[in-house]
ZAMARDREN-331048 format. One record per residue: residue number from 1; residue in three letters; x, y, z of N, C-alpha, C, O in turn. Coordinates in Angstrom, 3 decimals. Layout:
# residues N
<node num="NUM" residu="ALA" n_xx="X" n_yy="Y" n_zz="Z" ca_xx="X" ca_yy="Y" ca_zz="Z" c_xx="X" c_yy="Y" c_zz="Z" o_xx="X" o_yy="Y" o_zz="Z"/>
...
***
This chain:
# residues 87
<node num="1" residu="MET" n_xx="-5.767" n_yy="15.782" n_zz="-20.047" ca_xx="-4.848" ca_yy="15.111" ca_zz="-19.170" c_xx="-4.710" c_yy="15.910" c_zz="-17.879" o_xx="-4.463" o_yy="17.116" o_zz="-17.902"/>
<node num="2" residu="GLN" n_xx="-4.874" n_yy="15.222" n_zz="-16.760" ca_xx="-4.746" ca_yy="15.863" ca_zz="-15.461" c_xx="-3.301" c_yy="15.745" c_zz="-14.980" o_xx="-2.726" o_yy="14.657" o_zz="-15.002"/>
<node num="3" residu="ILE" n_xx="-2.724" n_yy="16.842" n_zz="-14.554" ca_xx="-1.366" ca_yy="16.835" ca_zz="-14.033" c_xx="-1.442" c_yy="16.936" c_zz="-12.522" o_xx="-2.048" o_yy="17.862" o_zz="-11.983"/>
<node num="4" residu="LEU" n_xx="-0.827" n_yy="15.983" n_zz="-11.839" ca_xx="-0.845" ca_yy="15.963" ca_zz="-10.395" c_xx="0.478" c_yy="16.502" c_zz="-9.869" o_xx="1.531" o_yy="15.934" o_zz="-10.159"/>
<node num="5" residu="PRO" n_xx="0.441" n_yy="17.587" n_zz="-9.103" ca_xx="1.694" ca_yy="18.180" ca_zz="-8.622" c_xx="2.508" c_yy="17.242" c_zz="-7.747" o_xx="3.730" o_yy="17.373" o_zz="-7.667"/>
<node num="6" residu="GLU" n_xx="1.843" n_yy="16.292" n_zz="-7.086" ca_xx="2.565" ca_yy="15.385" ca_zz="-6.196" c_xx="3.067" c_yy="14.132" c_zz="-6.908" o_xx="3.654" o_yy="13.262" o_zz="-6.265"/>
<node num="7" residu="LEU" n_xx="2.852" n_yy="14.018" n_zz="-8.220" ca_xx="3.226" ca_yy="12.811" ca_zz="-8.947" c_xx="4.693" c_yy="12.430" c_zz="-8.789" o_xx="4.966" o_yy="11.261" o_zz="-8.517"/>
<node num="8" residu="PRO" n_xx="5.661" n_yy="13.343" n_zz="-8.941" ca_xx="7.060" ca_yy="12.926" ca_zz="-8.747" c_xx="7.326" c_yy="12.375" c_zz="-7.345" o_xx="8.092" o_yy="11.425" o_zz="-7.184"/>
<node num="9" residu="GLU" n_xx="6.696" n_yy="12.969" n_zz="-6.341" ca_xx="6.871" ca_yy="12.474" ca_zz="-4.981" c_xx="6.278" c_yy="11.078" c_zz="-4.827" o_xx="6.879" o_yy="10.222" o_zz="-4.179"/>
<node num="10" residu="LEU" n_xx="5.108" n_yy="10.838" n_zz="-5.413" ca_xx="4.489" ca_yy="9.515" ca_zz="-5.332" c_xx="5.330" c_yy="8.468" c_zz="-6.058" o_xx="5.449" o_yy="7.334" o_zz="-5.593"/>
<node num="11" residu="GLU" n_xx="5.910" n_yy="8.841" n_zz="-7.186" ca_xx="6.792" ca_yy="7.913" ca_zz="-7.893" c_xx="8.014" c_yy="7.586" c_zz="-7.043" o_xx="8.463" o_yy="6.440" o_zz="-7.014"/>
<node num="12" residu="ALA" n_xx="8.548" n_yy="8.581" n_zz="-6.357" ca_xx="9.701" ca_yy="8.353" ca_zz="-5.478" c_xx="9.327" c_yy="7.446" c_zz="-4.312" o_xx="10.103" o_yy="6.565" o_zz="-3.940"/>
<node num="13" residu="ILE" n_xx="8.152" n_yy="7.650" n_zz="-3.736" ca_xx="7.689" ca_yy="6.802" ca_zz="-2.636" c_xx="7.543" c_yy="5.359" c_zz="-3.123" o_xx="8.009" o_yy="4.434" o_zz="-2.458"/>
<node num="14" residu="ALA" n_xx="6.907" n_yy="5.164" n_zz="-4.266" ca_xx="6.712" ca_yy="3.817" ca_zz="-4.810" c_xx="8.057" c_yy="3.144" c_zz="-5.085" o_xx="8.226" o_yy="1.956" o_zz="-4.812"/>
<node num="15" residu="THR" n_xx="8.998" n_yy="3.892" n_zz="-5.617" ca_xx="10.327" ca_yy="3.342" ca_zz="-5.891" c_xx="11.009" c_yy="2.907" c_zz="-4.602" o_xx="11.566" o_yy="1.811" o_zz="-4.531"/>
<node num="16" residu="ARG" n_xx="10.968" n_yy="3.760" n_zz="-3.586" ca_xx="11.604" ca_yy="3.416" ca_zz="-2.301" c_xx="10.943" c_yy="2.206" c_zz="-1.654" o_xx="11.623" o_yy="1.340" o_zz="-1.104"/>
<node num="17" residu="LEU" n_xx="9.611" n_yy="2.150" n_zz="-1.719" ca_xx="8.910" ca_yy="0.999" ca_zz="-1.158" c_xx="9.254" c_yy="-0.276" c_zz="-1.925" o_xx="9.424" o_yy="-1.336" o_zz="-1.322"/>
<node num="18" residu="SER" n_xx="9.358" n_yy="-0.179" n_zz="-3.248" ca_xx="9.744" ca_yy="-1.343" ca_zz="-4.061" c_xx="11.111" c_yy="-1.855" c_zz="-3.665" o_xx="11.308" o_yy="-3.060" o_zz="-3.511"/>
<node num="19" residu="GLU" n_xx="12.057" n_yy="-0.945" n_zz="-3.500" ca_xx="13.417" ca_yy="-1.336" ca_zz="-3.124" c_xx="13.430" c_yy="-2.102" c_zz="-1.804" o_xx="14.212" o_yy="-3.035" o_zz="-1.621"/>
<node num="20" residu="ARG" n_xx="12.578" n_yy="-1.703" n_zz="-0.914" ca_xx="12.571" ca_yy="-2.318" ca_zz="0.422" c_xx="11.700" c_yy="-3.571" c_zz="0.515" o_xx="12.030" o_yy="-4.492" o_zz="1.263"/>
<node num="21" residu="PHE" n_xx="10.583" n_yy="-3.621" n_zz="-0.239" ca_xx="9.585" ca_yy="-4.650" ca_zz="0.015" c_xx="9.357" c_yy="-5.688" c_zz="-1.075" o_xx="8.738" o_yy="-6.718" o_zz="-0.806"/>
<node num="22" residu="ASN" n_xx="9.827" n_yy="-5.459" n_zz="-2.277" ca_xx="9.588" ca_yy="-6.460" ca_zz="-3.322" c_xx="10.116" c_yy="-7.820" c_zz="-2.871" o_xx="11.271" o_yy="-7.958" o_zz="-2.467"/>
<node num="23" residu="GLY" n_xx="9.235" n_yy="-8.819" n_zz="-2.952" ca_xx="9.604" ca_yy="-10.173" ca_zz="-2.564" c_xx="9.452" c_yy="-10.469" c_zz="-1.083" o_xx="9.719" o_yy="-11.590" o_zz="-0.653"/>
<node num="24" residu="LYS" n_xx="9.030" n_yy="-9.494" n_zz="-0.297" ca_xx="8.881" ca_yy="-9.693" ca_zz="1.154" c_xx="7.472" c_yy="-10.176" c_zz="1.480" o_xx="6.494" o_yy="-9.783" o_zz="0.845"/>
<node num="25" residu="ARG" n_xx="7.402" n_yy="-11.040" n_zz="2.491" ca_xx="6.123" ca_yy="-11.574" ca_zz="2.952" c_xx="5.587" c_yy="-10.702" c_zz="4.083" o_xx="6.340" o_yy="-10.281" o_zz="4.962"/>
<node num="26" residu="ILE" n_xx="4.283" n_yy="-10.433" n_zz="4.056" ca_xx="3.612" ca_yy="-9.684" ca_zz="5.126" c_xx="3.320" c_yy="-10.672" c_zz="6.247" o_xx="2.483" o_yy="-11.562" o_zz="6.099"/>
<node num="27" residu="GLU" n_xx="4.011" n_yy="-10.511" n_zz="7.365" ca_xx="3.855" ca_yy="-11.435" ca_zz="8.485" c_xx="2.636" c_yy="-11.115" c_zz="9.336" o_xx="1.965" o_yy="-12.018" o_zz="9.835"/>
<node num="28" residu="SER" n_xx="2.351" n_yy="-9.822" n_zz="9.501" ca_xx="1.201" ca_yy="-9.414" ca_zz="10.308" c_xx="0.854" c_yy="-7.975" c_zz="9.961" o_xx="1.616" o_yy="-7.285" o_zz="9.284"/>
<node num="29" residu="ALA" n_xx="-0.293" n_yy="-7.535" n_zz="10.429" ca_xx="-0.732" ca_yy="-6.159" ca_zz="10.203" c_xx="-1.634" c_yy="-5.734" c_zz="11.350" o_xx="-2.260" o_yy="-6.567" o_zz="12.004"/>
<node num="30" residu="ASP" n_xx="-1.693" n_yy="-4.445" n_zz="11.583" ca_xx="-2.594" ca_yy="-3.865" ca_zz="12.570" c_xx="-3.372" c_yy="-2.749" c_zz="11.893" o_xx="-2.835" o_yy="-2.027" o_zz="11.053"/>
<node num="31" residu="VAL" n_xx="-4.632" n_yy="-2.611" n_zz="12.260" ca_xx="-5.453" ca_yy="-1.496" ca_zz="11.794" c_xx="-5.822" c_yy="-0.690" c_zz="13.036" o_xx="-6.542" o_yy="-1.165" o_zz="13.914"/>
<node num="32" residu="HIS" n_xx="-5.312" n_yy="0.543" n_zz="13.089" ca_xx="-5.553" ca_yy="1.381" ca_zz="14.263" c_xx="-6.817" c_yy="2.219" c_zz="14.134" o_xx="-7.338" o_yy="2.714" o_zz="15.134"/>
<node num="33" residu="ASP" n_xx="-7.312" n_yy="2.381" n_zz="12.914" ca_xx="-8.530" ca_yy="3.156" ca_zz="12.678" c_xx="-9.295" c_yy="2.481" c_zz="11.547" o_xx="-8.848" o_yy="2.498" o_zz="10.400"/>
<node num="34" residu="ALA" n_xx="-10.434" n_yy="1.891" n_zz="11.859" ca_xx="-11.218" ca_yy="1.139" ca_zz="10.875" c_xx="-11.713" c_yy="2.002" c_zz="9.715" o_xx="-12.087" o_yy="1.470" o_zz="8.670"/>
<node num="35" residu="LEU" n_xx="-11.721" n_yy="3.318" n_zz="9.883" ca_xx="-12.184" ca_yy="4.205" ca_zz="8.810" c_xx="-11.263" c_yy="4.159" c_zz="7.587" o_xx="-11.694" o_yy="4.490" o_zz="6.482"/>
<node num="36" residu="VAL" n_xx="-10.007" n_yy="3.755" n_zz="7.768" ca_xx="-9.078" ca_yy="3.748" ca_zz="6.637" c_xx="-9.225" c_yy="2.510" c_zz="5.763" o_xx="-8.666" o_yy="2.450" o_zz="4.668"/>
<node num="37" residu="ILE" n_xx="-9.970" n_yy="1.530" n_zz="6.239" ca_xx="-10.217" ca_yy="0.319" ca_zz="5.450" c_xx="-11.550" c_yy="0.508" c_zz="4.739" o_xx="-12.589" o_yy="0.657" o_zz="5.382"/>
<node num="38" residu="HIS" n_xx="-11.516" n_yy="0.500" n_zz="3.419" ca_xx="-12.725" ca_yy="0.754" ca_zz="2.645" c_xx="-13.305" c_yy="-0.564" c_zz="2.137" o_xx="-12.621" o_yy="-1.330" o_zz="1.459"/>
<node num="39" residu="GLY" n_xx="-14.553" n_yy="-0.818" n_zz="2.464" ca_xx="-15.271" ca_yy="-1.955" ca_zz="1.888" c_xx="-15.101" c_yy="-3.282" c_zz="2.597" o_xx="-15.589" o_yy="-4.303" o_zz="2.113"/>
<node num="40" residu="MET" n_xx="-14.415" n_yy="-3.292" n_zz="3.738" ca_xx="-14.282" ca_yy="-4.544" ca_zz="4.486" c_xx="-13.947" c_yy="-4.248" c_zz="5.938" o_xx="-13.594" o_yy="-3.124" o_zz="6.295"/>
<node num="41" residu="THR" n_xx="-14.064" n_yy="-5.263" n_zz="6.757" ca_xx="-13.733" ca_yy="-5.103" ca_zz="8.172" c_xx="-12.218" c_yy="-5.185" c_zz="8.354" o_xx="-11.518" o_yy="-5.762" o_zz="7.522"/>
<node num="42" residu="PRO" n_xx="-11.721" n_yy="-4.614" n_zz="9.431" ca_xx="-10.281" ca_yy="-4.752" ca_zz="9.691" c_xx="-9.824" c_yy="-6.209" c_zz="9.768" o_xx="-8.756" o_yy="-6.548" o_zz="9.258"/>
<node num="43" residu="ASP" n_xx="-10.617" n_yy="-7.070" n_zz="10.398" ca_xx="-10.240" ca_yy="-8.486" ca_zz="10.496" c_xx="-10.126" c_yy="-9.133" c_zz="9.119" o_xx="-9.199" o_yy="-9.901" o_zz="8.865"/>
<node num="44" residu="ARG" n_xx="-11.058" n_yy="-8.825" n_zz="8.243" ca_xx="-11.018" ca_yy="-9.388" ca_zz="6.887" c_xx="-9.808" c_yy="-8.843" c_zz="6.111" o_xx="-9.151" o_yy="-9.589" o_zz="5.384"/>
<node num="45" residu="PHE" n_xx="-9.520" n_yy="-7.562" n_zz="6.264" ca_xx="-8.363" ca_yy="-6.969" ca_zz="5.621" c_xx="-7.086" c_yy="-7.645" c_zz="6.095" o_xx="-6.258" o_yy="-8.058" o_zz="5.282"/>
<node num="46" residu="ILE" n_xx="-6.926" n_yy="-7.757" n_zz="7.408" ca_xx="-5.709" ca_yy="-8.353" ca_zz="7.977" c_xx="-5.546" c_yy="-9.798" c_zz="7.512" o_xx="-4.458" o_yy="-10.202" o_zz="7.101"/>
<node num="47" residu="SER" n_xx="-6.621" n_yy="-10.571" n_zz="7.577" ca_xx="-6.502" ca_yy="-11.975" ca_zz="7.144" c_xx="-6.251" c_yy="-12.076" c_zz="5.642" o_xx="-5.650" o_yy="-13.046" o_zz="5.180"/>
<node num="48" residu="GLY" n_xx="-6.703" n_yy="-11.084" n_zz="4.878" ca_xx="-6.508" ca_yy="-11.100" ca_zz="3.424" c_xx="-5.102" c_yy="-10.755" c_zz="2.974" o_xx="-4.705" o_yy="-11.107" o_zz="1.864"/>
<node num="49" residu="ILE" n_xx="-4.334" n_yy="-10.063" n_zz="3.832" ca_xx="-2.969" ca_yy="-9.696" ca_zz="3.427" c_xx="-1.887" c_yy="-10.476" c_zz="4.172" o_xx="-0.743" o_yy="-10.532" o_zz="3.719"/>
<node num="50" residu="THR" n_xx="-2.236" n_yy="-11.076" n_zz="5.305" ca_xx="-1.245" ca_yy="-11.815" ca_zz="6.080" c_xx="-0.734" c_yy="-13.009" c_zz="5.277" o_xx="-1.511" o_yy="-13.742" o_zz="4.664"/>
<node num="51" residu="ASP" n_xx="0.575" n_yy="-13.189" n_zz="5.292" ca_xx="1.284" ca_yy="-14.259" ca_zz="4.576" c_xx="1.302" c_yy="-14.081" c_zz="3.060" o_xx="1.667" o_yy="-15.008" o_zz="2.338"/>
<node num="52" residu="LYS" n_xx="0.914" n_yy="-12.906" n_zz="2.569" ca_xx="1.019" ca_yy="-12.609" ca_zz="1.132" c_xx="2.377" c_yy="-11.964" c_zz="0.864" o_xx="2.977" o_yy="-11.363" o_zz="1.755"/>
<node num="53" residu="VAL" n_xx="2.849" n_yy="-12.094" n_zz="-0.368" ca_xx="4.139" ca_yy="-11.540" ca_zz="-0.760" c_xx="3.910" c_yy="-10.304" c_zz="-1.617" o_xx="3.078" o_yy="-10.316" o_zz="-2.524"/>
<node num="54" residu="ILE" n_xx="4.651" n_yy="-9.234" n_zz="-1.327" ca_xx="4.579" ca_yy="-8.013" ca_zz="-2.128" c_xx="5.432" c_yy="-8.219" c_zz="-3.372" o_xx="6.637" o_yy="-8.455" o_zz="-3.282"/>
<node num="55" residu="SER" n_xx="4.791" n_yy="-8.126" n_zz="-4.539" ca_xx="5.515" ca_yy="-8.353" ca_zz="-5.797" c_xx="6.061" c_yy="-7.065" c_zz="-6.387" o_xx="7.082" o_yy="-7.083" o_zz="-7.074"/>
<node num="56" residu="SER" n_xx="5.393" n_yy="-5.943" n_zz="-6.128" ca_xx="5.867" ca_yy="-4.652" ca_zz="-6.625" c_xx="5.117" c_yy="-3.537" c_zz="-5.919" o_xx="4.064" o_yy="-3.751" o_zz="-5.319"/>
<node num="57" residu="CYS" n_xx="5.684" n_yy="-2.346" n_zz="-6.005" ca_xx="5.038" ca_yy="-1.142" ca_zz="-5.482" c_xx="5.018" c_yy="-0.134" c_zz="-6.622" o_xx="6.056" o_yy="0.172" o_zz="-7.208"/>
<node num="58" residu="THR" n_xx="3.843" n_yy="0.373" n_zz="-6.930" ca_xx="3.691" ca_yy="1.303" ca_zz="-8.042" c_xx="2.816" c_yy="2.468" c_zz="-7.592" o_xx="2.257" o_yy="2.458" o_zz="-6.496"/>
<node num="59" residu="ASN" n_xx="2.712" n_yy="3.458" n_zz="-8.447" ca_xx="1.758" ca_yy="4.528" ca_zz="-8.168" c_xx="0.772" c_yy="4.609" c_zz="-9.326" o_xx="1.106" o_yy="4.318" o_zz="-10.474"/>
<node num="60" residu="ASP" n_xx="-0.434" n_yy="5.006" n_zz="-8.996" ca_xx="-1.503" ca_yy="5.178" ca_zz="-9.985" c_xx="-2.259" c_yy="6.432" c_zz="-9.577" o_xx="-3.065" o_yy="6.411" o_zz="-8.647"/>
<node num="61" residu="GLY" n_xx="-1.992" n_yy="7.515" n_zz="-10.279" ca_xx="-2.621" ca_yy="8.779" ca_zz="-9.912" c_xx="-2.180" c_yy="9.193" c_zz="-8.527" o_xx="-0.984" o_yy="9.314" o_zz="-8.263"/>
<node num="62" residu="LYS" n_xx="-3.139" n_yy="9.414" n_zz="-7.636" ca_xx="-2.842" ca_yy="9.863" ca_zz="-6.276" c_xx="-2.597" c_yy="8.712" c_zz="-5.311" o_xx="-2.481" o_yy="8.932" o_zz="-4.106"/>
<node num="63" residu="PHE" n_xx="-2.518" n_yy="7.504" n_zz="-5.817" ca_xx="-2.435" ca_yy="6.329" ca_zz="-4.965" c_xx="-1.112" c_yy="5.592" c_zz="-5.122" o_xx="-0.501" o_yy="5.604" o_zz="-6.190"/>
<node num="64" residu="VAL" n_xx="-0.686" n_yy="4.957" n_zz="-4.048" ca_xx="0.442" ca_yy="4.031" ca_zz="-4.066" c_xx="-0.158" c_yy="2.639" c_zz="-3.917" o_xx="-0.987" o_yy="2.404" o_zz="-3.037"/>
<node num="65" residu="LEU" n_xx="0.263" n_yy="1.717" n_zz="-4.780" ca_xx="-0.247" ca_yy="0.353" ca_zz="-4.755" c_xx="0.846" c_yy="-0.607" c_zz="-4.333" o_xx="1.927" o_yy="-0.637" o_zz="-4.921"/>
<node num="66" residu="LEU" n_xx="0.555" n_yy="-1.387" n_zz="-3.310" ca_xx="1.415" ca_yy="-2.499" ca_zz="-2.930" c_xx="0.793" c_yy="-3.726" c_zz="-3.588" o_xx="-0.189" o_yy="-4.274" o_zz="-3.087"/>
<node num="67" residu="ASN" n_xx="1.361" n_yy="-4.149" n_zz="-4.698" ca_xx="0.807" ca_yy="-5.250" ca_zz="-5.476" c_xx="1.257" c_yy="-6.574" c_zz="-4.880" o_xx="2.440" o_yy="-6.784" o_zz="-4.614"/>
<node num="68" residu="LEU" n_xx="0.296" n_yy="-7.458" n_zz="-4.677" ca_xx="0.572" ca_yy="-8.737" ca_zz="-4.049" c_xx="0.741" c_yy="-9.818" c_zz="-5.106" o_xx="0.159" o_yy="-9.744" o_zz="-6.189"/>
<node num="69" residu="SER" n_xx="1.544" n_yy="-10.821" n_zz="-4.777" ca_xx="1.818" ca_yy="-11.900" ca_zz="-5.727" c_xx="0.560" c_yy="-12.699" c_zz="-6.065" o_xx="0.525" o_yy="-13.402" o_zz="-7.074"/>
<node num="70" residu="THR" n_xx="-0.461" n_yy="-12.594" n_zz="-5.234" ca_xx="-1.719" ca_yy="-13.296" ca_zz="-5.478" c_xx="-2.636" c_yy="-12.554" c_zz="-6.438" o_xx="-3.702" o_yy="-13.054" o_zz="-6.796"/>
<node num="71" residu="GLY" n_xx="-2.217" n_yy="-11.353" n_zz="-6.856" ca_xx="-3.014" ca_yy="-10.581" ca_zz="-7.804" c_xx="-3.753" c_yy="-9.410" c_zz="-7.196" o_xx="-4.198" o_yy="-8.529" o_zz="-7.932"/>
<node num="72" residu="GLY" n_xx="-3.902" n_yy="-9.361" n_zz="-5.891" ca_xx="-4.560" ca_yy="-8.235" ca_zz="-5.251" c_xx="-3.589" c_yy="-7.097" c_zz="-5.004" o_xx="-2.394" o_yy="-7.219" o_zz="-5.274"/>
<node num="73" residu="SER" n_xx="-4.104" n_yy="-5.994" n_zz="-4.491" ca_xx="-3.276" ca_yy="-4.833" ca_zz="-4.165" c_xx="-3.778" c_yy="-4.183" c_zz="-2.891" o_xx="-4.969" o_yy="-4.214" o_zz="-2.582"/>
<node num="74" residu="ILE" n_xx="-2.852" n_yy="-3.601" n_zz="-2.167" ca_xx="-3.190" ca_yy="-2.716" ca_zz="-1.055" c_xx="-3.053" c_yy="-1.311" c_zz="-1.624" o_xx="-1.967" o_yy="-0.915" o_zz="-2.047"/>
<node num="75" residu="VAL" n_xx="-4.138" n_yy="-0.563" n_zz="-1.639" ca_xx="-4.155" ca_yy="0.766" ca_zz="-2.236" c_xx="-4.102" c_yy="1.802" c_zz="-1.114" o_xx="-4.915" o_yy="1.779" o_zz="-0.191"/>
<node num="76" residu="ILE" n_xx="-3.127" n_yy="2.711" n_zz="-1.213" ca_xx="-2.916" ca_yy="3.710" ca_zz="-0.168" c_xx="-2.983" c_yy="5.101" c_zz="-0.785" o_xx="-2.385" o_yy="5.357" o_zz="-1.830"/>
<node num="77" residu="ASN" n_xx="-3.712" n_yy="5.989" n_zz="-0.135" ca_xx="-3.688" ca_yy="7.395" ca_zz="-0.509" c_xx="-2.756" c_yy="8.084" c_zz="0.479" o_xx="-3.166" o_yy="8.383" o_zz="1.601"/>
<node num="78" residu="PRO" n_xx="-1.499" n_yy="8.345" n_zz="0.085" ca_xx="-0.538" ca_yy="8.927" ca_zz="1.027" c_xx="-0.960" c_yy="10.280" c_zz="1.582" o_xx="-0.572" o_yy="10.630" o_zz="2.697"/>
<node num="79" residu="MET" n_xx="-1.731" n_yy="11.037" n_zz="0.846" ca_xx="-2.170" ca_yy="12.332" ca_zz="1.351" c_xx="-3.107" c_yy="12.155" c_zz="2.547" o_xx="-3.149" o_yy="13.008" o_zz="3.433"/>
<node num="80" residu="LEU" n_xx="-3.851" n_yy="11.059" n_zz="2.575" ca_xx="-4.740" ca_yy="10.791" ca_zz="3.701" c_xx="-4.044" c_yy="9.976" c_zz="4.780" o_xx="-4.343" o_yy="10.116" o_zz="5.966"/>
<node num="81" residu="ALA" n_xx="-3.118" n_yy="9.128" n_zz="4.363" ca_xx="-2.435" ca_yy="8.263" ca_zz="5.314" c_xx="-1.424" c_yy="9.017" c_zz="6.160" o_xx="-1.178" o_yy="8.650" o_zz="7.309"/>
<node num="82" residu="GLY" n_xx="-0.843" n_yy="10.054" n_zz="5.609" ca_xx="0.144" ca_yy="10.815" ca_zz="6.360" c_xx="1.519" c_yy="10.189" c_zz="6.271" o_xx="2.284" o_yy="10.506" o_zz="5.359"/>
<node num="83" residu="ARG" n_xx="1.844" n_yy="9.319" n_zz="7.185" ca_xx="3.162" ca_yy="8.705" ca_zz="7.249" c_xx="3.052" c_yy="7.192" c_zz="7.109" o_xx="2.039" o_yy="6.585" o_zz="7.454"/>
<node num="84" residu="PHE" n_xx="4.121" n_yy="6.609" n_zz="6.594" ca_xx="4.234" ca_yy="5.159" ca_zz="6.578" c_xx="5.084" c_yy="4.759" c_zz="7.768" o_xx="6.112" o_yy="5.381" o_zz="8.032"/>
<node num="85" residu="ARG" n_xx="4.672" n_yy="3.739" n_zz="8.481" ca_xx="5.486" ca_yy="3.199" ca_zz="9.565" c_xx="5.719" c_yy="1.730" c_zz="9.280" o_xx="4.777" o_yy="0.947" o_zz="9.157"/>
<node num="86" residu="VAL" n_xx="6.962" n_yy="1.376" n_zz="9.178" ca_xx="7.341" ca_yy="0.007" ca_zz="8.846" c_xx="7.998" c_yy="-0.609" c_zz="10.062" o_xx="8.894" o_yy="-0.026" o_zz="10.672"/>
<node num="87" residu="ALA" n_xx="7.534" n_yy="-1.799" n_zz="10.400" ca_xx="8.124" ca_yy="-2.491" ca_zz="11.552" c_xx="8.487" c_yy="-3.911" c_zz="11.156" o_xx="8.999" o_yy="-4.670" o_zz="11.980"/>
***
């Protein structure tokens, strides 16, 4: 079993994001650096999440998942992302 020192912090982040975003619709998104989108273009990513509803926020290992009501997830590595900015 691997123990991640940042696990309690990631659980706290997921909890705070859940409190704020569960049930909220994503109205729009911007990608400022295409390198952070893995496996698709920024345009495809934006069109894939726009108008989707966040059903829950969880953590899985080193990642925070914004789970969408459609069954997909936005997977974030907070150590690489740095800060979250919500507008």
